[in-house]
C-alpha positions as CSV (number, residue, x, y, z in Angstrom):
1,M,-139.1,185.5,-95.9
2,S,-138.5,183.8,-92.0
3,Q,-136.0,184.2,-90.3
4,L,-136.0,181.4,-87.6
5,P,-134.6,178.3,-88.9
6,F,-137.1,176.1,-91.1
7,L,-139.4,173.5,-89.3
8,P,-139.3,171.2,-92.1
9,F,-142.9,168.6,-92.5
10,A,-141.4,165.9,-90.7
11,L,-138.4,164.5,-88.5
12,P,-138.2,161.4,-87.0
13,E,-137.3,161.3,-83.2
14,I,-134.4,158.9,-82.9
15,G,-132.7,158.9,-79.3
16,E,-129.9,157.0,-77.0
17,D,-131.0,153.7,-77.2
18,E,-131.8,153.1,-80.8
19,I,-128.7,154.2,-81.4
20,A,-127.1,152.1,-78.8
21,E,-129.0,149.1,-79.8
22,V,-127.7,149.6,-83.7
23,V,-124.1,149.9,-82.5
24,D,-124.5,146.3,-80.9
25,T,-126.1,145.1,-84.0
26,L,-123.0,146.5,-85.7
27,R,-120.6,144.7,-83.2
28,S,-122.2,141.6,-83.5
29,G,-121.8,140.6,-86.8
30,W,-125.2,139.3,-88.3
31,L,-126.5,142.4,-89.9
32,T,-129.3,141.2,-92.1
33,T,-132.7,139.1,-91.0
34,G,-131.5,137.7,-87.7
35,P,-132.1,138.0,-84.1
36,K,-133.3,141.0,-83.5
37,A,-135.4,141.3,-86.5
38,K,-137.5,137.8,-84.8
39,R,-137.2,139.5,-81.1
40,F,-138.6,142.9,-82.8
41,E,-141.6,140.3,-84.5
42,A,-142.1,138.8,-81.2
43,A,-142.3,142.4,-79.4
44,F,-144.6,144.1,-81.8
45,G,-147.3,140.9,-81.3
46,A,-146.6,141.5,-77.9
47,F,-147.9,145.1,-78.4
48,L,-150.7,144.4,-79.8
49,G,-151.7,141.9,-77.4
50,D,-153.2,139.3,-78.8
51,A,-150.8,135.7,-78.8
52,S,-152.8,134.3,-82.0
53,L,-151.2,136.7,-84.0
54,H,-148.2,136.2,-87.1
55,C,-146.1,139.5,-87.3
56,I,-143.6,139.0,-90.1
57,A,-141.3,141.9,-90.6
58,V,-140.3,143.3,-93.6
59,N,-138.7,146.1,-95.4
60,S,-141.8,147.8,-96.7
61,A,-145.5,148.7,-96.3
62,T,-145.1,147.9,-100.2
63,A,-143.9,144.7,-99.2
64,G,-146.1,143.6,-96.9
65,L,-149.4,144.2,-98.7
66,H,-147.5,142.2,-102.0
67,L,-147.1,139.2,-99.8
68,A,-150.4,139.9,-98.2
69,L,-152.5,140.1,-101.6
70,E,-150.1,137.1,-103.0
71,A,-150.8,135.1,-99.7
72,L,-154.6,135.2,-100.3
73,G,-154.5,133.8,-104.2
74,I,-154.8,137.0,-105.5
75,G,-154.0,137.2,-109.7
76,P,-155.3,138.1,-113.5
77,G,-159.0,138.6,-113.3
78,D,-159.4,139.1,-110.1
79,E,-160.4,142.9,-108.8
80,V,-159.2,144.7,-105.5
81,I,-161.4,147.4,-104.0
82,V,-158.9,150.5,-103.0
83,P,-159.9,154.0,-102.0
84,T,-158.4,156.8,-104.2
85,H,-157.6,158.8,-102.0
86,T,-154.0,157.5,-100.6
87,F,-150.7,157.0,-101.6
88,T,-149.8,154.6,-105.0
89,A,-148.3,151.9,-103.2
90,T,-151.8,150.7,-101.6
91,A,-153.3,150.2,-105.4
92,E,-150.1,149.6,-107.3
93,V,-149.6,146.1,-105.5
94,V,-152.9,144.8,-106.7
95,R,-151.4,145.4,-110.3
96,Y,-148.3,143.0,-109.4
97,L,-149.9,140.3,-108.9
98,G,-151.7,141.1,-112.9
99,A,-154.9,141.6,-111.0
100,D,-157.1,145.1,-111.4
101,V,-157.6,147.8,-108.8
102,T,-161.5,149.0,-108.8
103,L,-161.3,152.6,-106.5
104,V,-163.7,154.2,-105.1
105,D,-165.1,157.6,-102.8
106,I,-164.0,158.6,-99.3
107,D,-166.5,159.5,-96.9
108,P,-166.0,163.6,-96.9
109,A,-166.0,163.1,-92.6
110,T,-163.7,160.8,-92.0
111,L,-161.5,161.0,-95.4
112,N,-161.2,157.4,-95.3
113,I,-163.0,154.7,-97.5
114,D,-166.8,154.9,-97.8
115,P,-168.6,151.3,-97.0
116,R,-171.6,152.4,-99.6
117,A,-169.0,152.8,-102.3
118,V,-167.0,149.7,-101.5
119,E,-170.5,147.8,-101.5
120,A,-171.6,150.0,-104.7
121,A,-168.2,148.4,-106.6
122,I,-168.8,145.1,-105.9
123,N,-168.7,142.4,-109.0
124,R,-168.1,139.2,-109.5
125,R,-164.7,139.8,-109.9
126,T,-163.9,141.4,-107.1
127,K,-162.0,139.3,-104.2
128,A,-161.0,141.9,-101.5
129,I,-161.1,145.3,-100.4
130,V,-158.1,147.3,-98.3
131,P,-159.1,150.0,-96.9
132,V,-156.8,152.5,-95.4
133,H,-156.7,154.1,-92.0
134,Y,-156.3,157.8,-93.2
135,G,-154.2,160.2,-91.1
136,G,-154.0,157.6,-88.3
137,L,-158.2,157.4,-88.2
138,A,-159.7,154.2,-88.0
139,A,-162.0,153.2,-91.2
140,D,-165.3,151.8,-90.4
141,M,-164.2,148.4,-90.0
142,P,-167.3,147.1,-88.9
143,A,-169.3,147.9,-91.7
144,L,-166.5,147.1,-94.1
145,L,-165.9,143.8,-92.5
146,A,-169.6,142.6,-93.0
147,I,-169.7,143.5,-96.0
148,A,-167.2,141.2,-96.7
149,R,-168.6,138.8,-95.2
150,R,-172.2,139.1,-97.3
151,H,-170.1,139.0,-100.3
152,G,-167.1,136.5,-99.5
153,L,-163.9,139.5,-99.6
154,K,-161.1,139.0,-98.1
155,V,-159.7,142.0,-96.5
156,V,-156.1,143.7,-96.1
157,E,-155.7,146.5,-93.3
158,D,-153.4,149.0,-95.0
159,A,-152.5,150.5,-91.7
160,A,-148.9,152.5,-92.8
161,H,-150.8,155.2,-90.6
162,A,-152.6,153.5,-87.7
163,L,-150.1,152.6,-84.7
164,P,-151.7,152.8,-82.4
165,T,-154.9,153.2,-83.5
166,T,-158.2,151.7,-82.2
167,S,-161.4,151.0,-83.9
168,G,-164.2,149.1,-81.6
169,G,-161.7,149.2,-79.0
170,R,-159.5,146.9,-80.2
171,L,-155.9,148.1,-81.7
172,V,-156.4,148.1,-85.3
173,G,-154.0,144.7,-86.1
174,T,-156.0,142.7,-83.9
175,L,-159.6,143.2,-85.6
176,G,-161.8,140.4,-87.7
177,S,-159.3,141.0,-91.3
178,D,-157.1,138.4,-92.9
179,A,-154.5,140.4,-92.3
180,T,-153.3,144.3,-91.5
181,V,-149.9,145.7,-92.7
182,F,-148.1,148.9,-90.6
183,S,-144.9,150.9,-92.1
184,F,-142.3,152.1,-89.9
185,Y,-141.0,154.5,-93.0
186,A,-139.2,157.5,-91.8
187,N,-141.9,159.8,-91.5
188,K,-144.4,157.0,-89.8
189,T,-145.4,157.1,-86.0
190,I,-142.8,154.8,-85.3
191,T,-139.8,154.4,-88.0
192,T,-137.2,152.2,-89.0
193,G,-135.8,154.5,-91.9
194,E,-137.3,151.6,-94.2
195,G,-139.5,149.1,-93.2
196,G,-143.0,147.7,-92.0
197,M,-145.0,144.4,-90.3
198,L,-147.1,141.9,-92.1
199,V,-149.8,141.0,-89.1
200,T,-152.8,138.1,-89.2
201,R,-154.3,135.2,-87.7
202,D,-154.0,133.2,-90.4
203,A,-151.2,130.2,-90.3
204,A,-151.5,129.7,-93.7
205,L,-151.1,133.3,-94.9
206,A,-148.0,134.1,-92.4
207,K,-146.1,130.4,-93.9
208,R,-146.6,131.5,-97.5
209,A,-145.9,135.5,-96.5
210,Q,-142.4,134.0,-94.7
211,V,-141.4,131.8,-97.7
212,M,-142.1,134.7,-100.2
213,R,-140.8,137.3,-98.3
214,L,-137.1,135.6,-98.9
215,H,-137.0,134.3,-102.5
216,G,-139.5,131.5,-102.0
217,M,-137.1,129.4,-99.7
218,S,-137.4,127.2,-97.6
219,R,-135.8,128.1,-94.8
220,D,-134.8,131.7,-94.1
221,A,-131.2,132.6,-94.1
222,F,-130.7,132.8,-90.2
223,D,-131.9,129.4,-89.6
224,R,-129.0,127.9,-92.1
225,F,-126.5,130.0,-91.2
226,T,-126.9,129.5,-87.3
227,A,-127.4,126.2,-86.7
228,T,-124.9,124.1,-84.9
229,V,-124.6,121.1,-87.0
230,P,-125.1,121.2,-90.9
231,S,-128.0,122.7,-92.4
232,W,-126.9,124.1,-95.4
233,Y,-129.7,122.4,-97.6
234,Y,-132.8,124.4,-98.6
235,E,-135.0,124.6,-101.2
236,I,-137.2,127.0,-103.4
237,V,-140.6,126.3,-103.6
238,A,-142.0,129.7,-105.3
239,P,-140.7,132.5,-107.3
240,G,-140.0,134.8,-104.1
241,F,-139.1,138.2,-103.7
242,K,-136.5,139.8,-101.5
243,Y,-138.7,141.5,-98.5
244,N,-136.6,141.1,-95.7
245,L,-135.9,143.7,-92.6
246,T,-132.5,143.8,-91.6
247,D,-131.4,143.6,-88.1
248,I,-130.4,147.1,-88.3
249,A,-133.7,148.2,-89.2
250,A,-135.2,146.0,-86.4
251,A,-132.4,146.9,-83.6
252,I,-134.3,150.9,-84.4
253,G,-137.5,149.5,-84.4
254,L,-136.8,147.1,-81.2
255,H,-136.7,150.8,-79.1
256,Q,-138.9,152.8,-81.3
257,L,-141.9,150.2,-80.6
258,K,-141.6,151.2,-76.4
259,K,-142.0,154.5,-77.1
260,A,-145.3,154.4,-79.8
261,H,-147.4,154.9,-76.6
262,A,-145.8,158.0,-75.5
263,F,-145.2,159.2,-79.0
264,A,-148.9,159.3,-79.8
265,L,-150.0,161.1,-76.6
266,R,-147.8,164.4,-77.9
267,R,-149.1,163.4,-81.7
268,T,-152.6,163.6,-79.6
269,Q,-151.7,167.1,-77.8
270,I,-150.4,168.7,-81.0
271,A,-153.7,168.1,-82.7
272,Q,-155.9,168.9,-80.2
273,R,-154.0,172.3,-80.2
274,F,-154.0,172.9,-83.4
275,S,-157.6,171.9,-84.1
276,A,-158.8,174.4,-80.7
277,A,-156.5,177.1,-82.4
278,F,-158.1,177.1,-85.9
279,A,-161.6,176.6,-84.7
280,G,-162.8,180.0,-85.5
281,L,-161.0,180.2,-88.6
282,P,-162.6,179.2,-92.0
283,L,-161.1,175.7,-92.0
284,V,-162.5,172.5,-91.9
285,V,-160.2,170.6,-89.0
286,P,-159.2,166.6,-89.5
287,P,-162.0,164.9,-87.3
288,A,-160.9,163.5,-83.8
289,A,-161.6,160.0,-82.9
290,P,-164.8,158.7,-81.8
291,A,-165.2,158.9,-77.7
292,G,-163.2,155.9,-76.2
293,E,-161.1,155.7,-79.0
294,L,-157.0,156.2,-80.3
295,H,-156.2,158.3,-83.3
296,A,-152.5,157.6,-84.4
297,W,-152.3,161.5,-85.4
298,H,-149.6,160.5,-88.1
299,L,-151.3,163.5,-91.1
300,Y,-153.0,166.6,-89.5
301,A,-155.0,167.3,-92.6
302,L,-156.1,170.8,-92.8
303,R,-158.9,171.6,-95.1
304,L,-159.9,175.1,-96.4
305,G,-163.7,176.0,-95.7
306,D,-166.1,177.5,-98.2
307,G,-164.9,181.2,-96.6
308,A,-161.9,180.9,-96.8
309,L,-160.0,183.8,-99.3
310,P,-156.5,182.2,-101.0
311,T,-156.3,179.2,-102.2
312,R,-154.9,176.1,-101.1
313,D,-151.5,176.3,-103.0
314,Q,-151.4,180.1,-102.0
315,V,-151.0,179.0,-98.4
316,I,-148.5,176.0,-99.3
317,E,-146.7,179.1,-100.4
318,R,-146.8,181.4,-97.9
319,L,-146.4,178.9,-95.1
320,F,-143.4,177.7,-97.1
321,A,-142.1,181.5,-97.2
322,A,-142.8,181.4,-93.4
323,G,-140.5,178.4,-93.1
324,I,-142.9,176.1,-92.1
325,G,-142.8,172.8,-94.4
326,C,-146.2,171.3,-95.4
327,S,-147.5,168.5,-97.9
328,V,-150.4,167.0,-99.5
329,H,-152.2,163.7,-98.9
330,Y,-152.9,162.6,-101.3
331,I,-152.9,163.7,-104.8
332,P,-155.7,161.2,-105.2
333,L,-155.4,158.1,-107.7
334,H,-157.7,158.9,-110.4
335,R,-155.6,162.2,-110.9
336,Q,-152.1,160.2,-111.6
337,P,-151.8,159.5,-115.0
338,Y,-151.4,155.6,-114.9
339,W,-154.1,155.1,-112.9
340,R,-156.1,157.5,-114.6
341,D,-155.7,156.9,-117.8
342,R,-155.7,153.0,-117.3
343,Y,-158.6,153.2,-116.0
344,R,-160.2,155.9,-118.0
345,L,-161.1,157.9,-115.0
346,A,-162.6,161.5,-114.5
347,A,-162.5,163.4,-111.4
348,G,-166.4,163.3,-111.1
349,L,-166.3,159.9,-110.6
350,F,-164.8,160.8,-107.0
351,P,-166.2,164.5,-106.1
352,H,-165.8,163.8,-102.2
353,S,-162.0,163.2,-102.9
354,Q,-161.5,165.5,-105.5
355,R,-162.4,168.5,-103.6
356,V,-160.5,167.4,-100.7
357,Y,-157.5,167.1,-102.8
358,E,-158.7,170.8,-103.7
359,R,-158.3,172.4,-100.7
360,Q,-156.3,170.2,-98.6
361,L,-152.9,170.8,-96.9
362,S,-150.9,168.5,-94.4
363,L,-149.0,170.5,-91.2
364,P,-146.3,169.4,-89.5
365,I,-147.4,167.0,-86.4
366,Y,-144.1,165.1,-85.2
367,T,-142.7,164.5,-81.8
368,R,-139.7,166.4,-81.7
369,M,-141.7,169.9,-82.3
370,D,-141.8,171.7,-79.1
371,D,-145.1,173.6,-78.0
372,G,-142.9,177.2,-79.9
373,D,-142.6,175.2,-83.1
374,V,-146.9,174.4,-82.6
375,E,-147.4,178.0,-81.9
376,R,-145.3,178.8,-84.5
377,V,-147.4,176.8,-87.3
378,I,-150.6,178.2,-85.5
379,E,-149.6,181.9,-86.5
380,A,-147.9,181.0,-89.8
381,V,-151.6,179.3,-90.4
382,T,-153.3,181.7,-89.4
383,R,-151.5,184.7,-91.6
384,A,-151.6,182.7,-94.5
385,I,-155.7,182.4,-94.6
386,A,-156.2,186.1,-93.5
387,A,-154.9,187.4,-96.2
388,A,-156.3,187.5,-99.9
C-alpha cells in the first residue's frame, strides 16, 4: 500500500473569495433564491457573451434538463434519443414526463453520441435529441442540429461536462439548440456544491421554466418578499417543481465563474501531460479538441489498448492500492437494470459503448492537483499497466 496521502478522484477548489461571499450571504438574511442568484444568472450570460440568452439557475443539471423538456412539451407517447454512454440523469428526466427513451451508441473515437446512430433511430414518435458533451469534448453539433432540422426535432444539450467547451469556435450554450443545461455539482469544472444552469434563446421556454422552477407560481418569492408595496398575491398556474438555486450556492458560483477559464487551462495542462506520458503505453488516451476549439477536460477517461495485459478492474485495484482514486464513466445505461429490463436491451446493440465500458477508467484531473500529484498518477498508471 502507498505511504503517501490518498489522492482522491476529485476535489473542488474553493478560495477565500467564495468563502467571503457565502459569509456575506449568511449575514444578509437572504439565503434562498434572491439577489445573488439573479447576479449569478446575469454573470453566466455575460460569460457566454450572448445577450439574447436567458439563463435560469436551478438546483441541479437534472432539474434543468427536466424543465427544458417539460417546457418543450415532451410527454406520453413521445420518444427522446439519448446516448447510452452517460449518467442516468440524462435519460431519467424523459421518464419523469412519461415519455420513452431511445438509447443509441457512441462514436468510438470521441465517445460522444454518434449522429449516424441518431438518424437511424428516428421514428414518428421521436420528438427530441439530448446529446452529451462527453468529458468536456463537444459532440458533433453541426451534424446533430442538421438532423434535428431535417426531422423537426428539438435539441437539448446536456452540457454537464462542458464549461467552457467550444464547437465551431462558439461556446457550448450559444449554439443553435433549443436549450443547454450545465452542471455545478461538486466535481464539475466549476461548482456551487449542487446546482445547474438552463440556458435558452427561446423566451417562451424560459418563461415556462422560470414558473415551473418554483411550484408553478406566477411570481417568485424574491419578487414578492422584497417589494416595497403590498405584493403578497400570486397564482399557481401549473403543478410545478422545487428546483430553485439558493443564494448560498449562487454566492460560490459567482466567484467560481470568474475562475472558469483559469481552471480550464490547468485541466488542459494536466490532460496534455497525461497524454504525453501515456503515448508509448498500450493505452488509448482521450481525444483532444480539434484545433482552435476548447475542451473543458471535466474527465480524463483512459482506455486500455489491445496490448494491455491487466484488466480494467485490475488496473483500478492497483491504482487504489497506490493511493490514487479513480472511477468509471460510465456504466452504460443499457447495462443498468432499469433501462436494460424496460427496453429489453442487450450489450450487442451498443458495441462501441460496451467495449469502452469494459476497458475504461477515469483518472483524477482537477485544479488542486500540483505537478507532483500529476507525476504520481502517471507513475502509478505506468506501473499498473506494466504488471501482468
